[in-house]
mmCIF file as gemmi writes it, N, C-alpha and C atoms, coordinates in Angstrom:
data_model
loop_
_atom_site.group_PDB
_atom_site.id
_atom_site.type_symbol
_atom_site.label_atom_id
_atom_site.label_alt_id
_atom_site.label_comp_id
_atom_site.label_asym_id
_atom_site.label_entity_id
_atom_site.label_seq_id
_atom_site.pdbx_PDB_ins_code
_atom_site.Cartn_x
_atom_site.Cartn_y
_atom_site.Cartn_z
_atom_site.occupancy
_atom_site.B_iso_or_equiv
_atom_site.pdbx_formal_charge
_atom_site.auth_seq_id
_atom_site.auth_asym_id
_atom_site.pdbx_PDB_model_num
ATOM 1 N N . MET Axp A 1 ? -13.263 11.035 -11.22 1 0 ? 1 A 1
ATOM 2 C CA . MET Axp A 1 ? -12.783 9.853 -10.875 1 0 ? 1 A 1
ATOM 3 C C . MET Axp A 1 ? -11.869 10.156 -9.73 1 0 ? 1 A 1
ATOM 4 N N . PRO Axp A 2 ? -11.64 9.213 -8.743 1 0 ? 2 A 1
ATOM 5 C CA . PRO Axp A 2 ? -10.755 9.5 -7.527 1 0 ? 2 A 1
ATOM 6 C C . PRO Axp A 2 ? -9.498 8.946 -8.094 1 0 ? 2 A 1
ATOM 7 N N . LYS Axp A 3 ? -8.407 9.793 -7.328 1 0 ? 3 A 1
ATOM 8 C CA . LYS Axp A 3 ? -6.985 9.579 -7.79 1 0 ? 3 A 1
ATOM 9 C C . LYS Axp A 3 ? -6.49 8.117 -7.396 1 0 ? 3 A 1
ATOM 10 N N . THR Axp A 4 ? -5.626 7.659 -8.35 1 0 ? 4 A 1
ATOM 11 C CA . THR Axp A 4 ? -5.016 6.591 -8.047 1 0 ? 4 A 1
ATOM 12 C C . THR Axp A 4 ? -3.437 6.742 -7.84 1 0 ? 4 A 1
ATOM 13 N N . LEU Axp A 5 ? -2.947 5.993 -6.816 1 0 ? 5 A 1
ATOM 14 C CA . LEU Axp A 5 ? -1.682 6.365 -6.407 1 0 ? 5 A 1
ATOM 15 C C . LEU Axp A 5 ? -0.937 4.96 -6.542 1 0 ? 5 A 1
ATOM 16 N N . GLU Axp A 6 ? 0.256 4.644 -7.488 1 0 ? 6 A 1
ATOM 17 C CA . GLU Axp A 6 ? 0.955 3.513 -7.741 1 0 ? 6 A 1
ATOM 18 C C . GLU Axp A 6 ? 2.174 3.602 -7.061 1 0 ? 6 A 1
ATOM 19 N N . VAL Axp A 7 ? 2.45 2.466 -6.121 1 0 ? 7 A 1
ATOM 20 C CA . VAL Axp A 7 ? 3.589 2.72 -5.206 1 0 ? 7 A 1
ATOM 21 C C . VAL Axp A 7 ? 4.463 1.382 -5.289 1 0 ? 7 A 1
ATOM 22 N N . LYS Axp A 8 ? 5.702 1.592 -4.907 1 0 ? 8 A 1
ATOM 23 C CA . LYS Axp A 8 ? 6.649 0.329 -5.03 1 0 ? 8 A 1
ATOM 24 C C . LYS Axp A 8 ? 7.498 0.429 -3.6 1 0 ? 8 A 1
ATOM 25 N N . CYS Axp A 9 ? 7.611 -0.791 -3.091 1 0 ? 9 A 1
ATOM 26 C CA . CYS Axp A 9 ? 8.492 -0.867 -1.91 1 0 ? 9 A 1
ATOM 27 C C . CYS Axp A 9 ? 9.874 -1.358 -2.267 1 0 ? 9 A 1
ATOM 28 N N . THR Axp A 10 ? 10.928 -0.246 -1.887 1 0 ? 10 A 1
ATOM 29 C CA . THR Axp A 10 ? 12.273 -0.687 -2.187 1 0 ? 10 A 1
ATOM 30 C C . THR Axp A 10 ? 13.175 -1.384 -1.064 1 0 ? 10 A 1
ATOM 31 N N . GLU Axp A 11 ? 12.409 -1.827 -0.064 1 0 ? 11 A 1
ATOM 32 C CA . GLU Axp A 11 ? 13.249 -2.437 0.897 1 0 ? 11 A 1
ATOM 33 C C . GLU Axp A 11 ? 13.592 -3.95 0.434 1 0 ? 11 A 1
ATOM 34 N N . SER Axp A 12 ? 14.995 -3.89 0.623 1 0 ? 12 A 1
ATOM 35 C CA . SER Axp A 12 ? 15.817 -5.293 0.023 1 0 ? 12 A 1
ATOM 36 C C . SER Axp A 12 ? 14.98 -6.593 0.439 1 0 ? 12 A 1
ATOM 37 N N . GLU Axp A 13 ? 14.487 -6.708 1.653 1 0 ? 13 A 1
ATOM 38 C CA . GLU Axp A 13 ? 13.992 -8.026 2.247 1 0 ? 13 A 1
ATOM 39 C C . GLU Axp A 13 ? 12.47 -8.219 1.661 1 0 ? 13 A 1
ATOM 40 N N . CYS Axp A 14 ? 11.927 -7.062 1.097 1 0 ? 14 A 1
ATOM 41 C CA . CYS Axp A 14 ? 10.438 -7.166 0.791 1 0 ? 14 A 1
ATOM 42 C C . CYS Axp A 14 ? 10.221 -7.873 -0.705 1 0 ? 14 A 1
ATOM 43 N N . GLU Axp A 15 ? 9.179 -8.799 -0.587 1 0 ? 15 A 1
ATOM 44 C CA . GLU Axp A 15 ? 8.876 -9.451 -1.919 1 0 ? 15 A 1
ATOM 45 C C . GLU Axp A 15 ? 7.798 -8.802 -2.828 1 0 ? 15 A 1
ATOM 46 N N . LEU Axp A 16 ? 7.347 -7.711 -2.329 1 0 ? 16 A 1
ATOM 47 C CA . LEU Axp A 16 ? 6.312 -6.877 -2.989 1 0 ? 16 A 1
ATOM 48 C C . LEU Axp A 16 ? 6.667 -6.14 -4.126 1 0 ? 16 A 1
ATOM 49 N N . ASP Axp A 17 ? 6.134 -6.264 -5.232 1 0 ? 17 A 1
ATOM 50 C CA . ASP Axp A 17 ? 6.532 -5.701 -6.811 1 0 ? 17 A 1
ATOM 51 C C . ASP Axp A 17 ? 6.039 -4.056 -6.509 1 0 ? 17 A 1
ATOM 52 N N . MET Axp A 18 ? 4.71 -3.865 -6.342 1 0 ? 18 A 1
ATOM 53 C CA . MET Axp A 18 ? 4.112 -2.838 -6.527 1 0 ? 18 A 1
ATOM 54 C C . MET Axp A 18 ? 2.445 -2.978 -6.022 1 0 ? 18 A 1
ATOM 55 N N . PHE Axp A 19 ? 1.924 -1.835 -5.672 1 0 ? 19 A 1
ATOM 56 C CA . PHE Axp A 19 ? 0.66 -1.892 -5.242 1 0 ? 19 A 1
ATOM 57 C C . PHE Axp A 19 ? -0.219 -0.615 -5.707 1 0 ? 19 A 1
ATOM 58 N N . GLU Axp A 20 ? -1.307 -0.561 -5.676 1 0 ? 20 A 1
ATOM 59 C CA . GLU Axp A 20 ? -2.235 0.702 -6.142 1 0 ? 20 A 1
ATOM 60 C C . GLU Axp A 20 ? -3.165 1.103 -5.08 1 0 ? 20 A 1
ATOM 61 N N . LEU Axp A 21 ? -3.01 2.479 -4.805 1 0 ? 21 A 1
ATOM 62 C CA . LEU Axp A 21 ? -3.978 2.82 -3.602 1 0 ? 21 A 1
ATOM 63 C C . LEU Axp A 21 ? -5.058 3.641 -4.399 1 0 ? 21 A 1
ATOM 64 N N . HIS Axp A 22 ? -6.259 3.113 -4.284 1 0 ? 22 A 1
ATOM 65 C CA . HIS Axp A 22 ? -7.301 3.951 -4.903 1 0 ? 22 A 1
ATOM 66 C C . HIS Axp A 22 ? -7.909 4.953 -3.765 1 0 ? 22 A 1
ATOM 67 N N . TYR Axp A 23 ? -7.747 6.156 -4.13 1 0 ? 23 A 1
ATOM 68 C CA . TYR Axp A 23 ? -8.512 7.038 -3.041 1 0 ? 23 A 1
ATOM 69 C C . TYR Axp A 23 ? -9.854 7.271 -3.243 1 0 ? 23 A 1
ATOM 70 N N . THR Axp A 24 ? -10.664 7.449 -2.068 1 0 ? 24 A 1
ATOM 71 C CA . THR Axp A 24 ? -11.988 8.127 -2.328 1 0 ? 24 A 1
ATOM 72 C C . THR Axp A 24 ? -12.022 9.521 -2.518 1 0 ? 24 A 1
ATOM 73 N N . TYR Axp A 25 ? -13.313 9.914 -2.716 1 0 ? 25 A 1
ATOM 74 C CA . TYR Axp A 25 ? -13.616 11.532 -3.161 1 0 ? 25 A 1
ATOM 75 C C . TYR Axp A 25 ? -13.175 12.012 -1.709 1 0 ? 25 A 1
ATOM 76 N N . ASP Axp A 26 ? -13.229 11.634 -0.431 1 0 ? 26 A 1
ATOM 77 C CA . ASP Axp A 26 ? -13.1 12.291 0.846 1 0 ? 26 A 1
ATOM 78 C C . ASP Axp A 26 ? -11.537 12.366 0.997 1 0 ? 26 A 1
ATOM 79 N N . MET Axp A 27 ? -10.648 11.552 0.467 1 0 ? 27 A 1
ATOM 80 C CA . MET Axp A 27 ? -9.377 11.635 0.825 1 0 ? 27 A 1
ATOM 81 C C . MET Axp A 27 ? -8.571 13.165 0.725 1 0 ? 27 A 1
ATOM 82 N N . PRO Axp A 28 ? -7.885 13.631 1.712 1 0 ? 28 A 1
ATOM 83 C CA . PRO Axp A 28 ? -7.326 15.018 1.928 1 0 ? 28 A 1
ATOM 84 C C . PRO Axp A 28 ? -6.467 15.398 0.843 1 0 ? 28 A 1
ATOM 85 N N . GLU Axp A 29 ? -6.505 16.366 0.079 1 0 ? 29 A 1
ATOM 86 C CA . GLU Axp A 29 ? -5.566 16.661 -0.969 1 0 ? 29 A 1
ATOM 87 C C . GLU Axp A 29 ? -4.015 16.339 -0.866 1 0 ? 29 A 1
ATOM 88 N N . GLU Axp A 30 ? -3.805 16.833 0.611 1 0 ? 30 A 1
ATOM 89 C CA . GLU Axp A 30 ? -2.267 16.676 1.125 1 0 ? 30 A 1
ATOM 90 C C . GLU Axp A 30 ? -1.82 15.232 1.374 1 0 ? 30 A 1
ATOM 91 N N . THR Axp A 31 ? -2.749 14.235 1.174 1 0 ? 31 A 1
ATOM 92 C CA . THR Axp A 31 ? -2.059 12.854 1.509 1 0 ? 31 A 1
ATOM 93 C C . THR Axp A 31 ? -1.098 12.635 0.313 1 0 ? 31 A 1
ATOM 94 N N . THR Axp A 32 ? -0.096 11.727 0.885 1 0 ? 32 A 1
ATOM 95 C CA . THR Axp A 32 ? 1.123 11.395 -0.22 1 0 ? 32 A 1
ATOM 96 C C . THR Axp A 32 ? 1.508 10.009 0.27 1 0 ? 32 A 1
ATOM 97 N N . VAL Axp A 33 ? 2.397 9.505 -0.449 1 0 ? 33 A 1
ATOM 98 C CA . VAL Axp A 33 ? 2.922 7.948 -0.374 1 0 ? 33 A 1
ATOM 99 C C . VAL Axp A 33 ? 3.461 8.053 1.121 1 0 ? 33 A 1
ATOM 100 N N . ALA Axp A 34 ? 3.846 9.057 1.648 1 0 ? 34 A 1
ATOM 101 C CA . ALA Axp A 34 ? 4.519 8.904 3.323 1 0 ? 34 A 1
ATOM 102 C C . ALA Axp A 34 ? 3.523 8.729 4.405 1 0 ? 34 A 1
ATOM 103 N N . ASP Axp A 35 ? 2.124 8.701 3.733 1 0 ? 35 A 1
ATOM 104 C CA . ASP Axp A 35 ? 1.185 8.502 4.974 1 0 ? 35 A 1
ATOM 105 C C . ASP Axp A 35 ? 0.571 6.968 4.858 1 0 ? 35 A 1
ATOM 106 N N . PHE Axp A 36 ? 1.492 6.053 4.212 1 0 ? 36 A 1
ATOM 107 C CA . PHE Axp A 36 ? 1.093 4.866 3.989 1 0 ? 36 A 1
ATOM 108 C C . PHE Axp A 36 ? 2.243 3.893 4.608 1 0 ? 36 A 1
ATOM 109 N N . SER Axp A 37 ? 1.798 2.599 4.671 1 0 ? 37 A 1
ATOM 110 C CA . SER Axp A 37 ? 3.14 1.408 4.834 1 0 ? 37 A 1
ATOM 111 C C . SER Axp A 37 ? 2.869 0.382 4 1 0 ? 37 A 1
ATOM 112 N N . CYS Axp A 38 ? 3.798 -0.325 3.849 1 0 ? 38 A 1
ATOM 113 C CA . CYS Axp A 38 ? 3.801 -1.582 2.677 1 0 ? 38 A 1
ATOM 114 C C . CYS Axp A 38 ? 2.805 -2.52 3.36 1 0 ? 38 A 1
ATOM 115 N N . PRO Axp A 39 ? 1.909 -2.85 2.636 1 0 ? 39 A 1
ATOM 116 C CA . PRO Axp A 39 ? 0.992 -3.846 3.092 1 0 ? 39 A 1
ATOM 117 C C . PRO Axp A 39 ? 1.87 -5.502 3.373 1 0 ? 39 A 1
ATOM 118 N N . TYR Axp A 40 ? 2.96 -5.653 2.749 1 0 ? 40 A 1
ATOM 119 C CA . TYR Axp A 40 ? 3.569 -6.831 2.845 1 0 ? 40 A 1
ATOM 120 C C . TYR Axp A 40 ? 4.52 -6.974 4.052 1 0 ? 40 A 1
ATOM 121 N N . CYS Axp A 41 ? 5.701 -5.735 4.116 1 0 ? 41 A 1
ATOM 122 C CA . CYS Axp A 41 ? 6.636 -5.91 5.164 1 0 ? 41 A 1
ATOM 123 C C . CYS Axp A 41 ? 6.442 -5.026 6.04 1 0 ? 41 A 1
ATOM 124 N N . GLY Axp A 42 ? 5.419 -3.851 6.013 1 0 ? 42 A 1
ATOM 125 C CA . GLY Axp A 42 ? 5.097 -3.119 7.008 1 0 ? 42 A 1
ATOM 126 C C . GLY Axp A 42 ? 6.01 -1.771 7.056 1 0 ? 42 A 1
ATOM 127 N N . SER Axp A 43 ? 7.029 -1.816 6.086 1 0 ? 43 A 1
ATOM 128 C CA . SER Axp A 43 ? 7.741 -0.699 5.999 1 0 ? 43 A 1
ATOM 129 C C . SER Axp A 43 ? 7.194 0.774 5.634 1 0 ? 43 A 1
ATOM 130 N N . THR Axp A 44 ? 7.868 1.698 6.398 1 0 ? 44 A 1
ATOM 131 C CA . THR Axp A 44 ? 7.128 3.088 5.934 1 0 ? 44 A 1
ATOM 132 C C . THR Axp A 44 ? 8.162 3.98 5.216 1 0 ? 44 A 1
ATOM 133 N N . ASP Axp A 45 ? 9.456 3.519 5.229 1 0 ? 45 A 1
ATOM 134 C CA . ASP Axp A 45 ? 10.665 4.297 4.829 1 0 ? 45 A 1
ATOM 135 C C . ASP Axp A 45 ? 10.719 3.983 3.183 1 0 ? 45 A 1
ATOM 136 N N . GLY Axp A 46 ? 10.421 2.536 2.942 1 0 ? 46 A 1
ATOM 137 C CA . GLY Axp A 46 ? 10.748 2.097 1.723 1 0 ? 46 A 1
ATOM 138 C C . GLY Axp A 46 ? 9.971 2.436 0.587 1 0 ? 46 A 1
ATOM 139 N N . LEU Axp A 47 ? 8.691 3.209 0.778 1 0 ? 47 A 1
ATOM 140 C CA . LEU Axp A 47 ? 7.923 3.344 -0.08 1 0 ? 47 A 1
ATOM 141 C C . LEU Axp A 47 ? 8.137 4.576 -1.113 1 0 ? 47 A 1
ATOM 142 N N . GLU Axp A 48 ? 7.954 4.31 -2.433 1 0 ? 48 A 1
ATOM 143 C CA . GLU Axp A 48 ? 8.242 5.369 -3.542 1 0 ? 48 A 1
ATOM 144 C C . GLU Axp A 48 ? 7.127 5.464 -4.471 1 0 ? 48 A 1
ATOM 145 N N . GLU Axp A 49 ? 6.674 6.439 -4.823 1 0 ? 49 A 1
ATOM 146 C CA . GLU Axp A 49 ? 5.692 6.887 -5.658 1 0 ? 49 A 1
ATOM 147 C C . GLU Axp A 49 ? 6.036 6.409 -7.276 1 0 ? 49 A 1
ATOM 148 N N . ILE Axp A 50 ? 5.379 5.699 -7.967 1 0 ? 50 A 1
ATOM 149 C CA . ILE Axp A 50 ? 5.767 5.181 -9.341 1 0 ? 50 A 1
ATOM 150 C C . ILE Axp A 50 ? 5.186 6.475 -10.351 1 0 ? 50 A 1
ATOM 151 N N . ALA Axp A 51 ? 5.858 7.085 -10.927 1 0 ? 51 A 1
ATOM 152 C CA . ALA Axp A 51 ? 5.719 8.084 -11.787 1 0 ? 51 A 1
ATOM 153 C C . ALA Axp A 51 ? 5.473 7.579 -13.29 1 0 ? 51 A 1
ATOM 154 N N . LEU Axp A 52 ? 4.32 7.771 -13.578 1 0 ? 52 A 1
ATOM 155 C CA . LEU Axp A 52 ? 3.958 7.088 -15.039 1 0 ? 52 A 1
ATOM 156 C C . LEU Axp A 52 ? 4.251 8.069 -16.284 1 0 ? 52 A 1
């Protein structure tokens, strides 16, 4: 099963609580949360992976 990455945005003005990224099998292994931006506010600096 492809990896799922749970992410939260820590920007103070952002209303997004959390979101999930569902990788495909073709996603490179070195892909991290730093490769994405918040779908709500567009921030790239405020994203953090949620460790379960």
